[in-house]
C-alpha positions, 0 to 999 in steps of 0.5 A: 454191251461188249465190255459187259460181256467181257466181264461175264464168266465164259462157261463152256457148255458141259465143259467144267464142274463150275458150269454144272454147279451154276446150272444145277443151282439155277434149275433147282427152282424149276425142279421144285416147281415141277414137283408141285405140278407147276412150270415156272415159264418166265423163270425158265426163260430167264435161266435160258437167257442167262446161260445163253449169254454166259456161253459167250465172252467179249471175243465171241460177241459176234457169235452171240449176235449171229445166234440172235439174228439166226433165231429171228431169221428162222422164226420169220421163215416159219411164221411166214410159211405157216401163214402161207400154208393156211391159204395155199400149198405151192411147192415152189414156196415150200422149196423157197422156205426150205432153202432160206431156212438152210441158207445160213448153214450152207453159207457157213459150210461153203465159206471155208472152202471158198475163202479159207476162213470161217463165216462171220455168221457162224456160231456153235450149234447152228447145224442143230438149230437149223435142222430143228427149224427146217424140220418144222417147215417140212412138217408144216408143209405136210399138215402136221403143224397147224399153229405155232406161237412165236415164243413157243417156237423160239423156246423150242429152237433155243432150248438151253440143254440141247442148244449147242450140239443136240439132240435134235428134237422136233417141234411137235414132240417138244411142244406136246411134252412141254405142255403136258406136265409130268405127274409127281411120280413121273417127275421123280422117275425122270429125276432118277434117270437124270441122275443116272445119265449125269453120272454116266455122262461124267464117266464117258466125257470126263474120264474115258474121253479125257484119257483116250483123247487127251492122253493116249491119242496124241502119243499114238498120233505122234508115233504114227506120223513119225513113220508116215506115210508107211503103215504101222500098228500105231495107225491102227491104234489111232483108228480105235482110240479116236473112234472110241474118244469120239463116241464117249465124248459125244455120248457123254455130252448127249447124256448131259443134255438129256439129263438136264432136259429131264430135270426141266421136265422135258423128255429130250430124245436119246442120241445113242443106244449102244451103237457098237453092238450093231449087227449091220451098218443100217442098225448102226445108224439106228443106234448112232446119233439117232436124232440126226440119223432119223432127221436125214432118213425122214427129210432126205432119204424118204422124201427122195424115194417118195418123189422119185416113185411119184415122178416114176424116175426109177422103177427098180425099187432096189436101185431107187433105195440104193441111190437114196442111201448114197444121196443121203449119206453124201449130203451128211458127209458134205454137212460135216465139211467140204473136204475130201475125207468128209465126202468120202466118209459119207460115200463110204457109209452110203455104199455100206448101206447099199452092200448091206441091203444087197447082202440081206436080199442075197442071204434070204434067197440063196443062203437060207442054210446059213445059221443064225446063232451067237457065232454068226451074230458075233461075226456080224458085230465084229465086221460092222464094228471094224467097218465103222472104226475104219470110217471114223479114221477117215472122218478124223482127217488124220489120214490127210496129215498122215499121207499129205502133210506128215512128211514135212514134220519129219524133216 
């Protein structure tokens, strides 16, 4: 089996023109079938399986095994809890199911901090697959999901276009969309949008992100490190260029995932909606990596606020929401990794949301005279944009090298 995988071409997902040629040729029969009002379920399964294998080469065979094991693990948990939920609804069993669903991801995030190397059960995309599976458990608890067929859940979890980095779909939305075939006119509109997303994705990922991340950013980082740990404008350049590279690279990937999903007849949700024109940090998180942001909002922030209200832990609703913001963003920071800059990044955004809520309340009560026009909107966008840029500089981890490691390079 290992030798077989070694001889397979390793195709980086949405990484090369060759990948797109293979992929578009493979899904062409799916598009023709959808045009005529049919879905080739078995052929689609074959395409998903083939491209799943092509993601791995011989050296990454353990990751393939980890992925297959993960799919089995999550399917067993979801099926077990669904069968249990039909008979009882004990909170302890629900929390156990959520814990077991999150356990592989927790192990992968904690292992590097404990032993200094990655876990053997890790693979590309485990976070996003975990969020899909755990969200399904939570919605089953809430009574939103009454029936899950095993193959349907696996198909949702391992849907090829969004397998490695999202967007993070939800089982009920995906299953409803999958079962309702689009009309011919609707599918043609989906194809038109897909073509537009593909071209925009190529512009974002292969032109803008390539120039920013591969050409400009290394030059600025080298110059900034030369003067470290002292501040220079090169560090400001690193901040802006890294942040824009992060956006164009991830937004480009997300556009590819949505485009291929549309060609396969599934309306995978969008992940970005012009986040850099946000007027405040809350609006930013309603525009940036939206499927992740909404997942954390619905399954962490809202559930914490609901439980704290029900248990009467905190009576002041403003204090409660502030603690919810901090908890929500701290967990998000820790999810990125157990390093000081990821954790501080999460706290920074949590505090940003707290201050934003305070400011909106204060302005409504004491600054009613403050005009709402293009100037004040522009100032709000400017402040939010630069706050986000500063947080992404922290997120990048470059300051860790700039402050604590770069002096070694200069000697």
